[in-house]
C-alpha positions in Angstrom: -46.8 67.4 -19.4 -44.9 67.8 -16.1 -42.4 65.6 -14.4 -44.9 64.6 -11.6 -47.7 63.7 -14.2 -45.5 60.8 -15.7 -44.2 58.1 -13.5 -40.6 56.6 -14.2 -41.7 53.5 -15.5 -43.4 55.1 -18.6 -40.5 57.2 -19.3 -37.9 54.0 -19.1 -40.5 52.4 -21.6 -40.2 55.5 -23.8 -36.4 55.4 -23.7 -36.6 51.8 -24.7 -38.9 52.6 -27.4 -37.0 55.5 -28.8 -33.6 53.2 -28.9 -35.6 50.6 -30.7 -36.7 53.2 -33.3 -33.2 54.3 -33.7 -32.2 50.7 -34.3 -35.1 50.3 -36.7 -33.8 53.2 -38.8 -30.4 51.6 -39.0 -32.4 48.6 -40.5 -34.4 50.6 -42.7 -31.0 51.7 -44.4 -31.1 48.4 -46.3 -34.3 48.9 -48.2 -33.6 49.0 -51.7 -33.2 52.7 -52.9 -34.1 53.2 -56.5 -32.2 55.7 -58.2 -33.9 58.8 -59.5 -34.4 59.3 -63.2 -34.2 62.3 -65.3 -37.4 64.1 -65.9 -39.5 61.2 -64.2 -42.1 63.6 -62.7 -42.9 64.7 -59.4 -44.9 61.2 -58.3 -42.0 59.0 -59.2 -39.7 61.3 -57.4 -41.6 61.2 -54.2 -41.7 57.4 -54.6 -38.0 57.2 -55.2 -37.3 59.4 -52.1 -39.9 57.8 -49.9 -37.7 55.3 -48.0 -35.2 58.2 -47.4 -38.2 60.2 -45.7 -39.0 57.2 -43.9 -35.6 56.5 -42.4 -35.2 59.9 -41.4 -38.8 60.2 -39.6 -38.2 57.0 -37.9 -34.7 58.2 -36.6 -35.9 61.6 -35.8 -39.1 60.0 -33.9 -36.7 57.8 -32.0 -34.3 60.7 -31.1 -36.9 63.2 -29.9 -38.6 60.3 -27.8 -34.9 59.5 -26.3 -34.4 63.5 -25.6 -37.8 64.3 -23.8 -38.0 61.1 -21.9 -34.4 61.2 -20.9 -34.7 64.9 -19.9 -37.7 64.3 -17.8 -36.4 61.0 -16.0 -33.2 63.1 -15.3 -35.2 65.9 -13.7 -37.6 63.8 -11.8 -34.6 61.7 -10.1 -32.8 64.9 -9.6 -35.7 66.6 -7.7 -36.8 63.5 -6.0 -40.3 63.7 -7.8 -41.0 59.7 -7.5 -41.8 57.4 -4.5 -39.1 54.5 -4.0 -41.8 52.0 -5.1 -42.2 54.2 -8.5 -38.6 53.9 -9.0 -38.3 50.4 -7.9 -40.6 49.5 -10.7 -38.3 51.6 -13.3 -35.1 49.9 -11.7 -36.5 46.2 -12.3 -37.0 47.3 -16.2 -33.8 49.1 -16.4 -31.8 46.4 -14.8 -33.5 43.5 -16.8 -31.4 40.8 -18.1 -33.1 41.1 -21.7 -32.0 44.9 -21.6 -28.6 44.0 -20.6 -28.5 41.2 -23.4 -29.8 43.8 -25.9 -27.0 46.2 -25.0 -24.1 43.6 -25.5 -25.7 42.3 -28.7 -25.7 45.5 -30.1 -21.9 46.0 -29.1 -21.0 42.7 -30.4 -23.1 42.9 -33.5 -21.1 46.4 -34.4 -17.7 44.8 -33.8 -18.8 41.7 -35.9 -20.1 44.0 -38.6 -16.9 46.1 -38.3 -14.4 43.0 -38.7 -16.3 41.4 -41.4 -16.6 44.7 -43.1 -12.6 44.8 -42.8 -12.1 41.3 -44.4 -14.8 41.5 -46.9 -14.3 45.0 -48.1 -17.8 46.6 -47.3 -18.7 49.2 -45.1 -21.7 49.6 -42.8 -22.0 52.3 -40.5 -22.2 50.7 -37.1 -21.9 54.1 -35.0 -25.9 54.2 -34.8 -26.0 50.8 -33.3 -23.1 51.7 -31.0 -24.3 55.2 -29.9 -27.8 53.7 -29.2 -26.5 52.0 -26.3 -25.4 55.1 -24.4 -29.2 56.2 -23.7 -29.9 52.8 -22.3 -26.6 52.7 -20.3 -27.3 56.3 -19.2 -30.8 55.2 -18.0 -29.3 52.2 -16.0 -27.0 54.6 -14.0 -29.6 57.4 -13.5 -32.0 54.9 -12.0 -29.4 53.2 -10.0 -29.9 53.2 -5.9 -27.9 55.8 -4.3 -25.3 54.5 -1.7 -26.2 55.0 1.8 -24.6 58.2 3.1 -21.3 57.5 5.0 -20.7 58.4 8.6 -17.5 60.1 9.1 -15.3 57.7 11.7 -14.2 59.5 14.8 -10.5 58.8 14.9 -10.4 59.7 18.4 -12.5 56.6 19.5 -9.7 54.4 17.9 -7.2 52.7 19.9 -3.8 54.2 20.0 -1.0 53.1 17.5 1.8 51.6 19.6 5.0 49.5 18.8 7.6 47.8 21.0 10.0 48.5 18.0 10.1 52.2 17.9 13.5 53.5 17.4 15.2 50.3 16.3 16.9 50.0 12.9 14.8 48.1 10.1 15.1 44.3 10.1 16.6 42.9 6.6 15.0 40.0 5.2 16.8 37.4 7.2 15.5 38.7 10.2 18.7 40.3 11.5 18.8 44.4 12.2 21.0 45.9 10.0 23.3 48.3 11.3 
């Protein structure tokens, strides 16, 4: 599937879905894990490792979605594959208030968890939450409207700089010239 076959709005939605899956994998880490017992059999071992497989699968699916959609979005913006109308609809999603709040809640939640973990002596990995804000912020920047081209100013059209005080000594703060 090429860049032209997919508009930017579905790519933005896939980036959002990938981020939600990565954040969900962080939440799945709190599932109760059973300790494997020795000589318990293949079925028991599979049931014991099931949550780990689910967590890894959700994380890898989210990471793959982020990577593929991010690459397509980047390539499409770089080569100008989409119309301004298509980019505008994607920008509305990327610049939405809900997405900004989501990013800030992830960052604030991570800081709160780190502070509480330090006070209450527990450790939770908050790097997944912090790093999951990167693709969202990158997407917002990538979809940002480029500034209009700046025309260089012709300095020859400007009035000449002139002063009636050329060659006089500088005045001190009281207004008297210092000689």
